[in-house]
PyMOL Python script that loads the backbone (N, CA, C, O; Angstrom):
from pymol import cmd

cmd.read_pdbstr("""\
ATOM      1  N   MET A   1      16.845  16.704 -29.786  1.00  0.00           N
ATOM      2  CA  MET A   1      17.245  17.261 -28.658  1.00  0.00           C
ATOM      3  C   MET A   1      16.280  16.961 -27.570  1.00  0.00           C
ATOM      4  O   MET A   1      15.133  16.580 -27.803  1.00  0.00           O
ATOM      5  N   PHE A   2      16.798  17.153 -26.283  1.00  0.00           N
ATOM      6  CA  PHE A   2      16.145  16.608 -24.959  1.00  0.00           C
ATOM      7  C   PHE A   2      15.229  17.880 -24.718  1.00  0.00           C
ATOM      8  O   PHE A   2      15.575  19.059 -24.790  1.00  0.00           O
ATOM      9  N   ASN A   3      13.862  17.315 -24.387  1.00  0.00           N
ATOM     10  CA  ASN A   3      12.995  18.508 -23.807  1.00  0.00           C
ATOM     11  C   ASN A   3      13.257  18.824 -22.426  1.00  0.00           C
ATOM     12  O   ASN A   3      12.879  17.964 -21.631  1.00  0.00           O
ATOM     13  N   SER A   4      13.749  19.733 -22.001  1.00  0.00           N
ATOM     14  CA  SER A   4      14.321  20.052 -20.751  1.00  0.00           C
ATOM     15  C   SER A   4      13.167  20.167 -19.778  1.00  0.00           C
ATOM     16  O   SER A   4      13.209  19.632 -18.670  1.00  0.00           O
ATOM     17  N   LYS A   5      12.152  20.865 -20.205  1.00  0.00           N
ATOM     18  CA  LYS A   5      10.750  20.938 -19.457  1.00  0.00           C
ATOM     19  C   LYS A   5      10.245  19.441 -19.326  1.00  0.00           C
ATOM     20  O   LYS A   5       9.765  19.191 -18.220  1.00  0.00           O
ATOM     21  N   SER A   6      10.255  18.633 -20.030  1.00  0.00           N
ATOM     22  CA  SER A   6       9.736  17.142 -20.055  1.00  0.00           C
ATOM     23  C   SER A   6      10.624  16.519 -18.886  1.00  0.00           C
ATOM     24  O   SER A   6      10.122  15.980 -17.900  1.00  0.00           O
ATOM     25  N   LYS A   7      11.943  16.642 -19.089  1.00  0.00           N
ATOM     26  CA  LYS A   7      12.897  16.009 -18.077  1.00  0.00           C
ATOM     27  C   LYS A   7      12.569  16.538 -16.751  1.00  0.00           C
ATOM     28  O   LYS A   7      12.522  15.697 -15.854  1.00  0.00           O
ATOM     29  N   THR A   8      12.343  17.705 -16.455  1.00  0.00           N
ATOM     30  CA  THR A   8      12.327  18.323 -15.177  1.00  0.00           C
ATOM     31  C   THR A   8      10.870  17.763 -14.577  1.00  0.00           C
ATOM     32  O   THR A   8      10.790  17.312 -13.435  1.00  0.00           O
ATOM     33  N   ALA A   9       9.784  17.842 -15.441  1.00  0.00           N
ATOM     34  CA  ALA A   9       8.672  17.182 -15.159  1.00  0.00           C
ATOM     35  C   ALA A   9       8.524  15.821 -14.482  1.00  0.00           C
ATOM     36  O   ALA A   9       7.882  15.497 -13.483  1.00  0.00           O
ATOM     37  N   ARG A  10       9.353  15.068 -15.364  1.00  0.00           N
ATOM     38  CA  ARG A  10       9.543  13.354 -15.200  1.00  0.00           C
ATOM     39  C   ARG A  10      10.166  13.394 -13.961  1.00  0.00           C
ATOM     40  O   ARG A  10       9.613  12.738 -13.077  1.00  0.00           O
ATOM     41  N   LYS A  11      11.260  14.049 -13.649  1.00  0.00           N
ATOM     42  CA  LYS A  11      11.989  13.808 -12.211  1.00  0.00           C
ATOM     43  C   LYS A  11      11.172  14.428 -11.018  1.00  0.00           C
ATOM     44  O   LYS A  11      11.528  14.360  -9.842  1.00  0.00           O
ATOM     45  N   GLU A  12      10.159  14.972 -11.424  1.00  0.00           N
ATOM     46  CA  GLU A  12       9.408  15.787 -10.240  1.00  0.00           C
ATOM     47  C   GLU A  12       8.412  14.390  -9.969  1.00  0.00           C
ATOM     48  O   GLU A  12       8.413  13.866  -8.855  1.00  0.00           O
ATOM     49  N   VAL A  13       7.714  13.938 -10.898  1.00  0.00           N
ATOM     50  CA  VAL A  13       6.646  12.949 -10.608  1.00  0.00           C
ATOM     51  C   VAL A  13       7.536  11.622 -10.140  1.00  0.00           C
ATOM     52  O   VAL A  13       6.945  10.948  -9.296  1.00  0.00           O
ATOM     53  N   GLU A  14       8.771  11.146 -10.506  1.00  0.00           N
ATOM     54  CA  GLU A  14       9.496  10.121 -10.004  1.00  0.00           C
ATOM     55  C   GLU A  14       9.879  10.417  -8.474  1.00  0.00           C
ATOM     56  O   GLU A  14       9.829   9.520  -7.633  1.00  0.00           O
ATOM     57  N   ALA A  15      10.242  11.653  -8.185  1.00  0.00           N
ATOM     58  CA  ALA A  15      10.368  11.855  -6.732  1.00  0.00           C
ATOM     59  C   ALA A  15       9.369  11.777  -6.035  1.00  0.00           C
ATOM     60  O   ALA A  15       9.584  11.662  -4.829  1.00  0.00           O
ATOM     61  N   ILE A  16       7.949  11.809  -6.491  1.00  0.00           N
ATOM     62  CA  ILE A  16       6.800  11.499  -5.752  1.00  0.00           C
ATOM     63  C   ILE A  16       6.785   9.970  -5.709  1.00  0.00           C
ATOM     64  O   ILE A  16       6.399   9.430  -4.672  1.00  0.00           O
ATOM     65  N   PHE A  17       7.166   9.243  -6.732  1.00  0.00           N
ATOM     66  CA  PHE A  17       7.017   7.782  -6.826  1.00  0.00           C
ATOM     67  C   PHE A  17       7.774   7.433  -5.702  1.00  0.00           C
ATOM     68  O   PHE A  17       7.335   6.664  -4.846  1.00  0.00           O
ATOM     69  N   ASN A  18       9.036   8.017  -5.640  1.00  0.00           N
ATOM     70  CA  ASN A  18      10.100   7.511  -4.461  1.00  0.00           C
ATOM     71  C   ASN A  18       9.460   7.529  -3.302  1.00  0.00           C
ATOM     72  O   ASN A  18       9.549   6.575  -2.529  1.00  0.00           O
ATOM     73  N   GLU A  19       8.615   8.785  -2.983  1.00  0.00           N
ATOM     74  CA  GLU A  19       7.983   9.052  -1.724  1.00  0.00           C
ATOM     75  C   GLU A  19       6.937   7.788  -1.519  1.00  0.00           C
ATOM     76  O   GLU A  19       6.804   7.184  -0.455  1.00  0.00           O
ATOM     77  N   ILE A  20       6.358   7.559  -2.508  1.00  0.00           N
ATOM     78  CA  ILE A  20       5.209   6.367  -2.464  1.00  0.00           C
ATOM     79  C   ILE A  20       5.867   5.206  -1.985  1.00  0.00           C
ATOM     80  O   ILE A  20       5.363   4.606  -1.037  1.00  0.00           O
ATOM     81  N   GLN A  21       7.136   4.717  -2.606  1.00  0.00           N
ATOM     82  CA  GLN A  21       7.944   3.684  -2.342  1.00  0.00           C
ATOM     83  C   GLN A  21       8.355   3.389  -1.051  1.00  0.00           C
ATOM     84  O   GLN A  21       8.239   2.329  -0.437  1.00  0.00           O
ATOM     85  N   ILE A  22       9.045   4.859  -0.567  1.00  0.00           N
ATOM     86  CA  ILE A  22       9.554   4.558   0.571  1.00  0.00           C
ATOM     87  C   ILE A  22       8.401   4.523   1.745  1.00  0.00           C
ATOM     88  O   ILE A  22       8.730   4.020   2.820  1.00  0.00           O
ATOM     89  N   ASN A  23       7.293   4.947   1.616  1.00  0.00           N
ATOM     90  CA  ASN A  23       6.032   4.923   2.446  1.00  0.00           C
ATOM     91  C   ASN A  23       5.818   3.339   2.711  1.00  0.00           C
ATOM     92  O   ASN A  23       5.876   2.700   3.761  1.00  0.00           O
ATOM     93  N   LEU A  24       5.511   2.881   1.190  1.00  0.00           N
ATOM     94  CA  LEU A  24       5.144   1.492   1.220  1.00  0.00           C
ATOM     95  C   LEU A  24       6.247   0.488   1.949  1.00  0.00           C
ATOM     96  O   LEU A  24       5.856  -0.529   2.522  1.00  0.00           O
ATOM     97  N   GLU A  25       7.370   0.771   1.900  1.00  0.00           N
ATOM     98  CA  GLU A  25       8.388  -0.113   2.465  1.00  0.00           C
ATOM     99  C   GLU A  25       8.406  -0.035   3.935  1.00  0.00           C
ATOM    100  O   GLU A  25       8.743  -1.016   4.598  1.00  0.00           O
ATOM    101  N   ASN A  26       8.049   1.122   4.500  1.00  0.00           N
ATOM    102  CA  ASN A  26       8.032   1.536   5.915  1.00  0.00           C
ATOM    103  C   ASN A  26       6.473   1.259   6.318  1.00  0.00           C
ATOM    104  O   ASN A  26       6.128   1.891   7.317  1.00  0.00           O
ATOM    105  N   ASN A  27       5.705   0.629   5.870  1.00  0.00           N
ATOM    106  CA  ASN A  27       4.339   0.274   6.111  1.00  0.00           C
ATOM    107  C   ASN A  27       3.529   1.585   6.463  1.00  0.00           C
ATOM    108  O   ASN A  27       2.640   1.479   7.307  1.00  0.00           O
ATOM    109  N   TYR A  28       3.770   2.800   5.884  1.00  0.00           N
ATOM    110  CA  TYR A  28       3.122   4.105   6.258  1.00  0.00           C
ATOM    111  C   TYR A  28       2.076   4.232   5.410  1.00  0.00           C
ATOM    112  O   TYR A  28       2.186   5.068   4.513  1.00  0.00           O
ATOM    113  N   LYS A  29       1.004   3.536   5.499  1.00  0.00           N
ATOM    114  CA  LYS A  29      -0.167   3.373   4.570  1.00  0.00           C
ATOM    115  C   LYS A  29      -0.703   4.614   4.172  1.00  0.00           C
ATOM    116  O   LYS A  29      -0.898   4.889   2.988  1.00  0.00           O
ATOM    117  N   ASP A  30      -0.961   5.413   5.155  1.00  0.00           N
ATOM    118  CA  ASP A  30      -1.784   6.802   5.036  1.00  0.00           C
ATOM    119  C   ASP A  30      -1.004   7.562   4.200  1.00  0.00           C
ATOM    120  O   ASP A  30      -1.475   7.997   3.149  1.00  0.00           O
ATOM    121  N   LEU A  31       0.326   7.814   4.590  1.00  0.00           N
ATOM    122  CA  LEU A  31       1.232   8.588   4.047  1.00  0.00           C
ATOM    123  C   LEU A  31       1.335   8.156   2.371  1.00  0.00           C
ATOM    124  O   LEU A  31       1.317   8.975   1.453  1.00  0.00           O
ATOM    125  N   ALA A  32       1.436   6.782   2.229  1.00  0.00           N
ATOM    126  CA  ALA A  32       1.522   6.148   0.533  1.00  0.00           C
ATOM    127  C   ALA A  32       0.358   6.651   0.110  1.00  0.00           C
ATOM    128  O   ALA A  32       0.438   7.358  -0.894  1.00  0.00           O
ATOM    129  N   ILE A  33      -0.976   6.455   0.705  1.00  0.00           N
ATOM    130  CA  ILE A  33      -2.171   6.726  -0.016  1.00  0.00           C
ATOM    131  C   ILE A  33      -2.117   8.250  -0.562  1.00  0.00           C
ATOM    132  O   ILE A  33      -2.403   8.577  -1.714  1.00  0.00           O
ATOM    133  N   GLY A  34      -1.714   9.094   0.436  1.00  0.00           N
ATOM    134  CA  GLY A  34      -1.447  10.607   0.164  1.00  0.00           C
ATOM    135  C   GLY A  34      -0.469  10.969  -0.890  1.00  0.00           C
ATOM    136  O   GLY A  34      -0.645  11.878  -1.701  1.00  0.00           O
ATOM    137  N   ALA A  35       0.562  10.209  -0.827  1.00  0.00           N
ATOM    138  CA  ALA A  35       1.699  10.485  -1.870  1.00  0.00           C
ATOM    139  C   ALA A  35       1.155   9.877  -3.372  1.00  0.00           C
ATOM    140  O   ALA A  35       1.640  10.353  -4.398  1.00  0.00           O
ATOM    141  N   ARG A  36       0.457   9.150  -3.424  1.00  0.00           N
ATOM    142  CA  ARG A  36      -0.289   8.469  -4.547  1.00  0.00           C
ATOM    143  C   ARG A  36      -1.287   9.333  -5.269  1.00  0.00           C
ATOM    144  O   ARG A  36      -1.393   9.538  -6.478  1.00  0.00           O
ATOM    145  N   LYS A  37      -2.075   9.844  -4.148  1.00  0.00           N
ATOM    146  CA  LYS A  37      -3.017  10.886  -4.878  1.00  0.00           C
ATOM    147  C   LYS A  37      -2.261  12.185  -5.216  1.00  0.00           C
ATOM    148  O   LYS A  37      -2.706  12.862  -6.142  1.00  0.00           O
ATOM    149  N   ASN A  38      -1.306  12.546  -4.644  1.00  0.00           N
ATOM    150  CA  ASN A  38      -0.628  13.725  -5.053  1.00  0.00           C
ATOM    151  C   ASN A  38       0.056  13.473  -6.443  1.00  0.00           C
ATOM    152  O   ASN A  38       0.063  14.381  -7.273  1.00  0.00           O
ATOM    153  N   ALA A  39       0.606  12.310  -6.700  1.00  0.00           N
ATOM    154  CA  ALA A  39       1.315  11.923  -7.874  1.00  0.00           C
ATOM    155  C   ALA A  39       0.232  11.868  -9.117  1.00  0.00           C
ATOM    156  O   ALA A  39       0.562  12.157 -10.267  1.00  0.00           O
ATOM    157  N   GLU A  40      -0.969  11.500  -8.783  1.00  0.00           N
ATOM    158  CA  GLU A  40      -1.950  11.465  -9.610  1.00  0.00           C
ATOM    159  C   GLU A  40      -2.400  12.726 -10.055  1.00  0.00           C
ATOM    160  O   GLU A  40      -2.561  12.931 -11.258  1.00  0.00           O
ATOM    161  N   LYS A  41      -2.598  13.512  -9.279  1.00  0.00           N
ATOM    162  CA  LYS A  41      -2.787  15.065  -9.338  1.00  0.00           C
ATOM    163  C   LYS A  41      -1.994  15.698 -10.276  1.00  0.00           C
ATOM    164  O   LYS A  41      -2.371  16.282 -11.292  1.00  0.00           O
ATOM    165  N   ARG A  42      -0.772  15.529  -9.832  1.00  0.00           N
ATOM    166  CA  ARG A  42       0.532  16.228 -10.463  1.00  0.00           C
ATOM    167  C   ARG A  42       0.797  15.772 -11.926  1.00  0.00           C
ATOM    168  O   ARG A  42       1.061  16.529 -12.860  1.00  0.00           O
ATOM    169  N   LEU A  43       0.678  14.303 -11.987  1.00  0.00           N
ATOM    170  CA  LEU A  43       0.718  13.790 -13.206  1.00  0.00           C
ATOM    171  C   LEU A  43      -0.326  14.264 -14.410  1.00  0.00           C
ATOM    172  O   LEU A  43       0.035  14.324 -15.585  1.00  0.00           O
ATOM    173  N   GLY A  44      -1.622  14.582 -13.978  1.00  0.00           N
ATOM    174  CA  GLY A  44      -2.574  14.922 -14.839  1.00  0.00           C
ATOM    175  C   GLY A  44      -2.340  16.577 -14.950  1.00  0.00           C
ATOM    176  O   GLY A  44      -2.760  17.099 -15.983  1.00  0.00           O
ATOM    177  N   GLU A  45      -1.819  17.271 -14.146  1.00  0.00           N
ATOM    178  CA  GLU A  45      -1.616  18.717 -14.148  1.00  0.00           C
ATOM    179  C   GLU A  45      -0.412  18.898 -15.350  1.00  0.00           C
ATOM    180  O   GLU A  45      -0.560  19.687 -16.283  1.00  0.00           O
ATOM    181  N   LEU A  46       0.702  18.116 -15.196  1.00  0.00           N
ATOM    182  CA  LEU A  46       1.906  18.354 -16.148  1.00  0.00           C
ATOM    183  C   LEU A  46       1.479  17.795 -17.500  1.00  0.00           C
ATOM    184  O   LEU A  46       2.028  18.364 -18.443  1.00  0.00           O
ATOM    185  N   LYS A  47       0.627  16.814 -17.825  1.00  0.00           N
ATOM    186  CA  LYS A  47       0.044  16.282 -19.131  1.00  0.00           C
ATOM    187  C   LYS A  47      -0.739  17.436 -19.466  1.00  0.00           C
ATOM    188  O   LYS A  47      -0.375  18.022 -20.486  1.00  0.00           O
ATOM    189  N   ASP A  48      -1.821  17.946 -18.796  1.00  0.00           N
ATOM    190  CA  ASP A  48      -2.445  19.175 -19.195  1.00  0.00           C
ATOM    191  C   ASP A  48      -1.727  20.271 -19.766  1.00  0.00           C
ATOM    192  O   ASP A  48      -2.031  20.799 -20.836  1.00  0.00           O
ATOM    193  N   ASP A  49      -0.817  20.590 -19.073  1.00  0.00           N
ATOM    194  CA  ASP A  49      -0.055  21.993 -19.406  1.00  0.00           C
ATOM    195  C   ASP A  49       1.224  21.551 -20.373  1.00  0.00           C
ATOM    196  O   ASP A  49       2.161  22.296 -20.659  1.00  0.00           O
ATOM    197  N   GLY A  50       1.078  20.333 -20.765  1.00  0.00           N
ATOM    198  CA  GLY A  50       2.087  19.928 -21.863  1.00  0.00           C
ATOM    199  C   GLY A  50       3.480  20.097 -21.451  1.00  0.00           C
ATOM    200  O   GLY A  50       4.252  20.665 -22.224  1.00  0.00           O
ATOM    201  N   SER A  51       3.835  19.720 -20.456  1.00  0.00           N
ATOM    202  CA  SER A  51       5.238  19.617 -19.752  1.00  0.00           C
ATOM    203  C   SER A  51       5.643  18.340 -20.007  1.00  0.00           C
ATOM    204  O   SER A  51       6.810  18.187 -20.366  1.00  0.00           O
ATOM    205  N   LEU A  52       4.779  17.193 -19.877  1.00  0.00           N
ATOM    206  CA  LEU A  52       5.124  15.949 -20.188  1.00  0.00           C
ATOM    207  C   LEU A  52       4.736  15.478 -21.620  1.00  0.00           C
ATOM    208  O   LEU A  52       3.575  15.524 -22.026  1.00  0.00           O
ATOM    209  N   SER A  53       5.833  15.001 -22.392  1.00  0.00           N
ATOM    210  CA  SER A  53       5.404  14.071 -23.581  1.00  0.00           C
ATOM    211  C   SER A  53       4.343  12.985 -23.500  1.00  0.00           C
ATOM    212  O   SER A  53       4.222  12.531 -22.363  1.00  0.00           O
ATOM    213  N   GLU A  54       3.569  12.471 -24.392  1.00  0.00           N
ATOM    214  CA  GLU A  54       2.709  11.479 -24.511  1.00  0.00           C
ATOM    215  C   GLU A  54       3.755  10.283 -23.929  1.00  0.00           C
ATOM    216  O   GLU A  54       3.509   9.748 -22.848  1.00  0.00           O
ATOM    217  N   LYS A  55       4.828   9.939 -24.650  1.00  0.00           N
ATOM    218  CA  LYS A  55       5.619   9.119 -24.332  1.00  0.00           C
ATOM    219  C   LYS A  55       5.695   8.750 -22.547  1.00  0.00           C
ATOM    220  O   LYS A  55       5.294   7.797 -21.879  1.00  0.00           O
ATOM    221  N   ASP A  56       6.388   9.977 -22.228  1.00  0.00           N
ATOM    222  CA  ASP A  56       6.859  10.046 -20.771  1.00  0.00           C
ATOM    223  C   ASP A  56       5.437   9.877 -19.755  1.00  0.00           C
ATOM    224  O   ASP A  56       5.397   9.131 -18.777  1.00  0.00           O
ATOM    225  N   TYR A  57       4.359  10.702 -20.207  1.00  0.00           N
ATOM    226  CA  TYR A  57       2.933  10.227 -19.605  1.00  0.00           C
ATOM    227  C   TYR A  57       2.614   8.941 -19.609  1.00  0.00           C
ATOM    228  O   TYR A  57       2.220   8.442 -18.555  1.00  0.00           O
ATOM    229  N   THR A  58       2.704   8.264 -20.618  1.00  0.00           N
ATOM    230  CA  THR A  58       2.118   6.711 -20.683  1.00  0.00           C
ATOM    231  C   THR A  58       3.030   6.031 -19.756  1.00  0.00           C
ATOM    232  O   THR A  58       2.547   5.165 -19.026  1.00  0.00           O
ATOM    233  N   LYS A  59       4.391   6.327 -19.679  1.00  0.00           N
ATOM    234  CA  LYS A  59       5.232   5.396 -18.958  1.00  0.00           C
ATOM    235  C   LYS A  59       5.159   5.825 -17.609  1.00  0.00           C
ATOM    236  O   LYS A  59       5.441   4.944 -16.797  1.00  0.00           O
ATOM    237  N   LEU A  60       4.827   7.055 -17.093  1.00  0.00           N
ATOM    238  CA  LEU A  60       4.533   7.364 -15.722  1.00  0.00           C
ATOM    239  C   LEU A  60       3.312   6.975 -15.164  1.00  0.00           C
ATOM    240  O   LEU A  60       3.183   6.803 -13.952  1.00  0.00           O
ATOM    241  N   LYS A  61       2.280   6.805 -16.087  1.00  0.00           N
ATOM    242  CA  LYS A  61       0.885   6.628 -15.801  1.00  0.00           C
ATOM    243  C   LYS A  61       0.800   5.048 -15.436  1.00  0.00           C
ATOM    244  O   LYS A  61       0.045   4.578 -14.585  1.00  0.00           O
ATOM    245  N   ASN A  62       1.685   4.340 -16.209  1.00  0.00           N
ATOM    246  CA  ASN A  62       1.668   2.937 -15.920  1.00  0.00           C
ATOM    247  C   ASN A  62       2.228   2.476 -14.849  1.00  0.00           C
ATOM    248  O   ASN A  62       1.820   1.444 -14.318  1.00  0.00           O
ATOM    249  N   THR A  63       3.389   3.276 -14.312  1.00  0.00           N
ATOM    250  CA  THR A  63       3.986   3.221 -12.897  1.00  0.00           C
ATOM    251  C   THR A  63       2.944   3.478 -11.963  1.00  0.00           C
ATOM    252  O   THR A  63       2.656   2.689 -11.063  1.00  0.00           O
ATOM    253  N   LEU A  64       2.339   4.633 -12.170  1.00  0.00           N
ATOM    254  CA  LEU A  64       1.104   4.721 -11.209  1.00  0.00           C
ATOM    255  C   LEU A  64       0.334   3.838 -11.042  1.00  0.00           C
ATOM    256  O   LEU A  64      -0.142   3.622  -9.928  1.00  0.00           O
ATOM    257  N   ASP A  65       0.062   3.196 -11.995  1.00  0.00           N
ATOM    258  CA  ASP A  65      -1.213   2.127 -11.878  1.00  0.00           C
ATOM    259  C   ASP A  65      -0.633   1.036 -11.220  1.00  0.00           C
ATOM    260  O   ASP A  65      -1.290   0.550 -10.300  1.00  0.00           O
ATOM    261  N   ASP A  66       0.201   0.660 -11.426  1.00  0.00           N
ATOM    262  CA  ASP A  66       1.012  -0.639 -10.604  1.00  0.00           C
ATOM    263  C   ASP A  66       1.121  -0.180  -9.048  1.00  0.00           C
ATOM    264  O   ASP A  66       0.940  -0.991  -8.140  1.00  0.00           O
ATOM    265  N   TYR A  67       1.402   1.047  -8.840  1.00  0.00           N
ATOM    266  CA  TYR A  67       1.314   1.472  -7.249  1.00  0.00           C
ATOM    267  C   TYR A  67      -0.070   1.319  -6.899  1.00  0.00           C
ATOM    268  O   TYR A  67      -0.299   0.767  -5.823  1.00  0.00           O
ATOM    269  N   THR A  68      -1.110   1.732  -7.659  1.00  0.00           N
ATOM    270  CA  THR A  68      -2.344   1.584  -7.447  1.00  0.00           C
ATOM    271  C   THR A  68      -2.830   0.325  -7.038  1.00  0.00           C
ATOM    272  O   THR A  68      -3.434   0.134  -5.983  1.00  0.00           O
ATOM    273  N   LYS A  69      -2.556  -0.551  -7.900  1.00  0.00           N
ATOM    274  CA  LYS A  69      -2.811  -2.001  -7.684  1.00  0.00           C
ATOM    275  C   LYS A  69      -2.473  -2.615  -6.586  1.00  0.00           C
ATOM    276  O   LYS A  69      -3.228  -3.400  -6.012  1.00  0.00           O
ATOM    277  N   ARG A  70      -1.070  -2.259  -6.107  1.00  0.00           N
ATOM    278  CA  ARG A  70      -0.434  -2.856  -5.029  1.00  0.00           C
ATOM    279  C   ARG A  70      -1.051  -2.121  -3.941  1.00  0.00           C
ATOM    280  O   ARG A  70      -0.644  -2.476  -2.835  1.00  0.00           O
ATOM    281  N   MET A  71      -1.880  -1.238  -3.943  1.00  0.00           N
ATOM    282  CA  MET A  71      -2.345  -0.453  -2.751  1.00  0.00           C
ATOM    283  C   MET A  71      -3.825  -0.714  -2.698  1.00  0.00           C
ATOM    284  O   MET A  71      -4.470   0.101  -2.038  1.00  0.00           O
ATOM    285  N   GLU A  72      -4.428  -1.612  -3.218  1.00  0.00           N
ATOM    286  CA  GLU A  72      -5.915  -1.526  -3.464  1.00  0.00           C
ATOM    287  C   GLU A  72      -6.343  -2.029  -2.256  1.00  0.00           C
ATOM    288  O   GLU A  72      -7.495  -1.647  -2.055  1.00  0.00           O
ATOM    289  N   GLY A  73      -5.893  -2.767  -1.301  1.00  0.00           N
ATOM    290  CA  GLY A  73      -6.534  -2.890  -0.127  1.00  0.00           C
ATOM    291  C   GLY A  73      -6.406  -1.885   0.828  1.00  0.00           C
ATOM    292  O   GLY A  73      -7.080  -2.128   1.829  1.00  0.00           O
ATOM    293  N   TYR A  74      -5.752  -0.794   0.874  1.00  0.00           N
ATOM    294  CA  TYR A  74      -5.304   0.291   1.478  1.00  0.00           C
ATOM    295  C   TYR A  74      -6.572   1.229   1.711  1.00  0.00           C
ATOM    296  O   TYR A  74      -7.183   1.721   0.762  1.00  0.00           O
ATOM    297  N   HIS A  75      -6.929   1.443   3.072  1.00  0.00           N
ATOM    298  CA  HIS A  75      -7.962   2.511   3.135  1.00  0.00           C
ATOM    299  C   HIS A  75      -7.865   3.285   4.475  1.00  0.00           C
ATOM    300  O   HIS A  75      -7.463   2.686   5.472  1.00  0.00           O
ATOM    301  N   HIS A  76      -8.203   4.543   4.537  1.00  0.00           N
ATOM    302  CA  HIS A  76      -8.059   5.165   5.663  1.00  0.00           C
ATOM    303  C   HIS A  76      -9.128   6.187   5.978  1.00  0.00           C
ATOM    304  O   HIS A  76      -9.078   6.830   7.027  1.00  0.00           O
TER     305      HIS A  76
END
""", "prot")
cmd.dss("prot")
cmd.show_as("cartoon", "prot")
cmd.util.cbc("prot")
cmd.orient("prot")
């Protein structure tokens, strides 16, 4: 059976990833950096409180790492 708590947490992080993507597409670097930091913090919180399964955490962390690599030259 699906874990409703995990599904909700996953959707929350995916919404933040969508915010990062939109900001990157519109060349809003500062907003993209802020959204990435928010995603990193929230992903850690959801893992720590058990809202995310290990499988979901790993998948979302890999996506976050991809965004981090894309944003390496961004500074504010």
